[in-house]
C-alpha positions in Angstrom: 3.2 77.1 26.4 1.0 75.2 24.2 1.8 71.2 23.5 2.5 70.1 20.5 0.0 68.1 19.1 1.4 65.2 16.8 -0.5 64.3 13.7 -2.1 61.1 14.0 -1.6 58.4 11.4 -2.8 54.9 10.8 0.0 52.4 10.8 0.6 50.1 7.5 1.3 46.6 7.4 2.8 45.4 4.2 1.2 42.0 3.5 3.3 40.9 0.3 5.6 39.2 1.9 3.3 36.8 3.9 1.0 36.4 0.7 4.2 35.4 -1.0 5.1 33.2 1.5 1.9 31.8 1.7 2.0 30.8 -1.7 5.5 29.0 -1.8 4.5 27.1 0.9 1.4 26.0 -1.1 3.3 25.1 -4.0 6.0 23.3 -2.0 3.2 20.7 -0.6 1.4 20.5 -4.1 5.0 19.5 -5.2 5.9 17.2 -2.7 2.8 15.2 -1.5 2.4 11.8 -2.6 -1.1 10.7 -3.0 -2.0 7.2 -2.0 -3.2 4.9 -5.0 -6.7 3.9 -5.6 -7.5 0.5 -3.5 -8.1 -2.3 -6.2 -11.0 -4.1 -4.2 -13.1 -2.2 -1.4 -13.8 -4.3 1.7 -15.4 -4.2 5.0 -13.8 -4.9 7.6 -15.2 -6.4 10.7 -15.2 -4.2 14.0 -13.4 -4.8 16.8 -12.4 -3.1 20.4 -8.4 -2.7 19.3 -7.0 0.8 19.2 -3.5 0.0 17.6 -3.3 2.2 14.7 -0.9 0.6 12.1 1.8 3.3 10.7 0.9 3.6 7.0 4.6 2.9 5.6 6.6 -0.1 5.0 3.6 -2.4 5.0 2.9 -5.6 3.0 -0.9 -6.0 2.8 -3.0 -8.8 1.7 -6.3 -8.0 1.2 -9.0 -10.7 1.0 -12.6 -9.5 -0.3 -15.9 -11.0 0.5 -15.5 -13.6 -2.2 -12.3 -14.9 -0.7 -10.4 -13.5 -3.8 -6.4 -12.4 -2.9 -5.0 -8.8 -3.4 -1.3 -8.1 -3.0 0.5 -4.9 -1.9 4.2 -3.5 -0.6 4.8 -0.2 -0.1 8.0 1.3 -2.1 8.5 2.3 -5.3 12.1 0.7 -5.4 11.0 -2.0 -3.7 7.9 -2.8 -6.0 10.2 -2.7 -9.1 12.4 -5.3 -7.9 10.0 -7.8 -6.8 8.4 -7.2 -10.2 11.9 -7.9 -12.1 12.1 -10.4 -9.6 8.5 -12.3 -10.1 9.4 -12.2 -14.0 13.0 -14.3 -13.8 10.7 -17.3 -11.7 8.1 -17.3 -14.3 10.2 -16.6 -17.2 8.0 -13.6 -17.9 9.3 -10.1 -19.5 8.0 -6.9 -18.5 8.9 -3.9 -20.2 10.3 -0.5 -18.7 6.9 1.5 -18.7 5.2 -1.4 -17.1 8.0 -1.8 -14.4 7.6 1.8 -13.8 3.6 1.6 -13.5 3.8 -1.1 -11.3 6.3 1.0 -9.0 3.7 3.6 -9.1 0.6 1.8 -9.2 -1.8 -0.1 -6.4 -2.0 -3.6 -5.4 -2.7 -6.1 -8.0 -4.9 -9.2 -7.5 -4.5 -10.9 -11.7 -2.5 -13.7 -12.2 1.4 -12.8 -13.1 1.0 -14.2 -16.7 -2.1 -11.1 -17.1 -0.2 -8.4 -14.9 1.6 -6.9 -18.6 -2.1 -6.7 -20.0 -3.3 -5.3 -17.0 -0.4 -2.6 -16.2 -0.8 -1.6 -19.6 -4.2 -0.9 -19.6 -6.1 2.3 -18.5 -7.9 2.6 -15.5 -11.7 1.9 -16.7 -10.1 -1.1 -17.9 -8.0 -2.3 -14.9 -11.3 -1.6 -13.3 -13.2 -4.4 -15.4 -10.0 -7.2 -14.9 -10.2 -6.4 -11.4 -13.7 -7.1 -11.3 -13.8 -10.3 -13.4 -10.1 -11.4 -11.6 -10.4 -14.4 -9.2 -7.5 -12.7 -7.6 -3.8 -13.6 -7.3 -3.5 -17.8 -7.7 -3.4 -19.1 -4.3 -4.1 -23.3 -4.1 -3.6 -24.7 -0.3 -3.4 -28.0 -1.9 -0.1 -27.2 -3.6 3.4 -26.7 -2.3 4.1 -22.6 -1.1 6.6 -22.7 -4.0 4.1 -23.2 -6.4 1.6 -20.5 -5.6 1.8 -17.3 -6.8 0.8 -15.5 -3.4 3.8 -17.2 -2.0 6.1 -15.9 -4.5 4.9 -12.5 -4.2 5.3 -12.6 -0.2 8.5 -14.1 -0.5 10.1 -12.0 -3.3 8.7 -9.0 -1.8 10.5 -9.5 1.3 13.8 -10.2 -0.2 13.7 -6.7 -1.5 12.3 -5.0 1.2 15.0 -6.8 3.4 18.1 -5.7 0.8 16.7 -2.3 0.5 17.1 -1.7 3.9 20.4 -2.9 4.1 21.7 -1.0 0.8 20.9 2.0 3.5 22.2 0.5 6.4 18.8 0.5 8.3 16.9 -2.3 10.0 14.1 -3.8 7.7 11.2 -2.5 9.5 8.5 -4.1 7.4 5.5 -5.1 8.6 2.5 -7.6 7.8 -0.9 -7.1 7.6 -4.1 -8.7 6.3 -7.2 -6.7 5.8 -10.1 -9.3 5.3 -14.0 -8.2 4.4 -16.2 -9.5 7.4 -17.9 -11.5 5.3 -14.9 -13.6 3.8 -14.9 -17.2 4.1 -12.4 -18.0 7.4 -10.8 -20.6 5.4 -9.0 -18.5 3.0 -8.1 -16.3 5.7 -6.8 -19.2 8.1 -4.8 -20.6 4.9 -3.0 -16.9 4.3 -2.3 -16.9 8.2 -1.0 -20.3 8.0 1.4 -19.2 4.9 3.0 -16.5 7.1 3.8 -19.1 9.7 4.7 -21.5 7.7 8.7 -22.5 7.5 9.4 -20.7 4.2 7.7 -17.4 5.4 8.2 -17.4 9.0 6.4 -14.3 9.8 4.1 -15.0 13.4 3.4 -11.0 14.0 1.1 -9.7 11.5 -1.7 -7.2 11.9 -5.2 -8.1 11.0 -6.8 -4.4 10.1 -10.2 -3.9 11.7 -12.7 -0.9 12.1 -13.4 0.1 15.5 -16.6 -0.8 17.3 -19.5 2.2 17.3 -19.3 3.6 20.4 -16.1 2.6 21.3 -14.3 5.4 22.9 -10.7 6.5 22.1 -8.2 6.9 24.9 
């Protein structure tokens, strides 16, 4: 008896659900991604053999450029906004809601606090001009720390970070970092380190950001 031959047919696969899923994932990542704000100043950090990687959140960063100008930044929108409100109280200034919102979302700052309102109202190109003309955040080592704007930013931002951690029942994991240009005046860098180690701030653990030396193998 002859064998029956079943007709051969190519299997079909409907790709529509997979394509839909791919577009849903792309849309999700586009809507939830947080882009890092452009840095106010670019520095050429010195090289070293250190291979420790600094995590990219919960960081207070002081950037020192080749001219010795100091720029301040800290992570966290709520912490930034609260810090600005406290700076306004300390220096008898007023920032409107739009300026506070802009600072919460923005980049590091390197202008005196009395010019910060104008800076926050400016567009990107005007801010760039102000950054180029600015002498950085005022920091006079001959004065008491409480008379220095840089100390005020550091002091109040630390307090706001601690309060935020307490409100959510978490340990304050704020880390401190100094990012200095390789051509920075060492006396400025030393003065910033001394401020961190002072009795008023009392921070003895901080990170110095460097580039990995050329030819250094990663472990």
